[in-house]
N, C-alpha and C positions, 0 to 999 in steps of 0.2 A: 534632824528630820529623818524618819525612817523611810527607806526605799520601798516602793510597792513590790509585793511578792511577784516573783517571776512565774508566768504560766508554765505548766508542765505539758510536754507534748509526748505522744506515744510514738515510738519508733515504728514506721511501717515496714521496715526491713530489719528485724532484730537478728542478732548473731546467735549462733548455736550456744554460746556461753559468753558471760561478761568478760571484758578485757579492758585494759586501759584505753585501747583505741576505740572500743565500742562499749560504752558503759551501760547500755540498755539491757534489761533482764532478758533471759531466754524465754521464748514463747512456745506454743504448742508444736508438735511434730508437723502438723499440716502446714503451719505458717513457715516453719523452717524449710520444709520441702519446697514450698512456693518460692521462698527466697533463693534457695540453691538453684532452682530452675532458671531464675533470672540473674544468676551470679551475684546476688545481692548479699555477699559475705563481707566480713571485715576486710578492708583494703580496697573495696570498690565503692565509689561514691554513690550516694542516694540519687543524685541527679542523673547518673548514667542508668541506674536501675529504673527510675521513673520513665526515662526516655525509651528504654527497651520495652517496658510495659505498654507505653502508648503506641509504639510501633506494632506490637503484637495485637493490641486491641483493634487498630485500624485494619491490619491484615485479616483478622477474624471477621470484621464487619464486611470487608470486600468479598471474602469467601462466601459468607451467608447471602449477600446480595446476588452473587453470581449463581449460587445454587438455586435461589428463588426465581431468577430470570431465565435460566437455561430451559426449563420446560416450555415457557412461553415462546422463547426464540425458536425452539425445535418445532413447536406447533406452527409458527409462522412460516418456517422453511419447508414444512412438509408439502410435497406436491399435491395438486388437486386430484391426482390419481387415487388417493385414499377414499374418495367419494364414489369411485367406480365399483361396479360389481364384477367379480372375477369369475370367468368361465373355467371349466376343467382343463382346457387347453392352455391356460395361462393368459388368454386375452382378457384385458380389462376394458370395460366399456361403460358409457354413460349415455342415457337417452337425453338429448338436448331438446328435441321437438317431437311430439307425438304426431304421427300422420293420420290419414283417414283411409277407410276401405279395408279390404282383406289383407291379412299378413302374408308376407313373402315366405315361401316354404322351400325346402330343399328340392332342387330340380326345376324350380320356376325360372323363367327368363326375366331378368330385371334390367332396368335402365337407371343409371345413377351418375351423380357427379361426386368428385372427391378431391380433397386436398391432403397431400402427404407431407409430413414434416418429420425431422429427426426428433428424438426424445428431448433434446435441448432446445427445441423450437425452431431450429434452422429449416428454412423452406426447401423442399425437394421438388415437388411437382404438384400441379393442379389441373383439372379439366376445365376450370373456369379462369379466363384471362383476368388477371388482377387489375388491369387498366381499363379495358373495354367492357368487361363483364360478359363477353361472349363465351359460351360454353360449348364443349364437345363431349357430351355425355357418353358413358361407356355402356354397352349392352352385352351382358354375359349371363350364362346359365349358372344357377347356384348348385354347382357340383364340384367334385374334387378333381376334375379333369383339366379345366382351364384356369380357374380362379385360385388364388392363394387361399389356403384353408382358413386363416385368421379372418380375412375380410368376408369370406362366405358366412362364417359364424356371426359376424357383425350384422350382415344384411338379413339373415334369417330372423323373422319375427317383426321386421320393420313394415310400416305401412306407407303408402304413397304420400309424399310431402314430409315424411319424418326425417329427422337428423340424429345421427349418433356420432360420438367421439370415442375413439378406441386406441389403446396401446397394444400393438401386435408384436409379440416376441418373434425373433428370427426363426425359431423352430417351426412356426406355422405361417411363416412369411414367404419370402422369395427363395425357397430352397432349390428351385430350378429356374433358370433364366427364361424358360418358355412359358412360365405361369403369368397370368394376367392379374390386374391391369398394369400395363407398362406404356409409356409414351411412344408414339410412332417416330418422333424426331430422335436423331442419334444422340444429340447432346443431353436432353432431358432423360432419355433412356439410360445412357451411361451414368448420369448422376444418380438416378434411382437405384440401379443395380450395384453401384459402388457402396451403397449403405445397406445391402441386403443382409449382412451379418450382424446387424444391430437392431434394437427395437425401433419400430416406426409408429408414428401417430397418424391415424387416418380420421379425417372428418368427412362423413359420408352423408349425402342427401339422396334418398330414394325418390326417383321421379315417377316410375311406373312399374307395375307388375304386369308383364305382357302375357 
């Protein structure tokens, strides 16, 4: 009884030349180059070469996935500040609520409440008590004599009842300890001025233009 013919298989990792150890015929230069890249030469098992190819394929897939997700993750991590409009002084602000009535102009006397935080969200000071809701609004002229320049630029153009959120760089912030607004109490005042050399976030509500 004649035995069934044995199927012929093509060697996926051919050697550069036939030898007793590797009887498969030589292939194209491109294939030989690929084989050498994975060290698939005579004396190295095909199982090891296949394993190395599988590892490389998995690594390539991971890198492709990482490259695809990085822009999305970067977009998610971008702070909200990218939605603000930036003034020439470096102040970045956003209109949260539009007020009513005439706009505040430079030189006007205004009354407002504010919450001050560090750029990382850490609370510094507020004219509104967070527990009782009682407020101690500030009344200041919109000039460069008493008020920090950055906050003055935020208030100019606001209307009564309006709210703005702004990131004020230190260059237009508390460059002098005599500038307002600062808390009257020693502790809150000290806390605020201790962060004078870093950007501060102000949430401002204009109450009146006097």
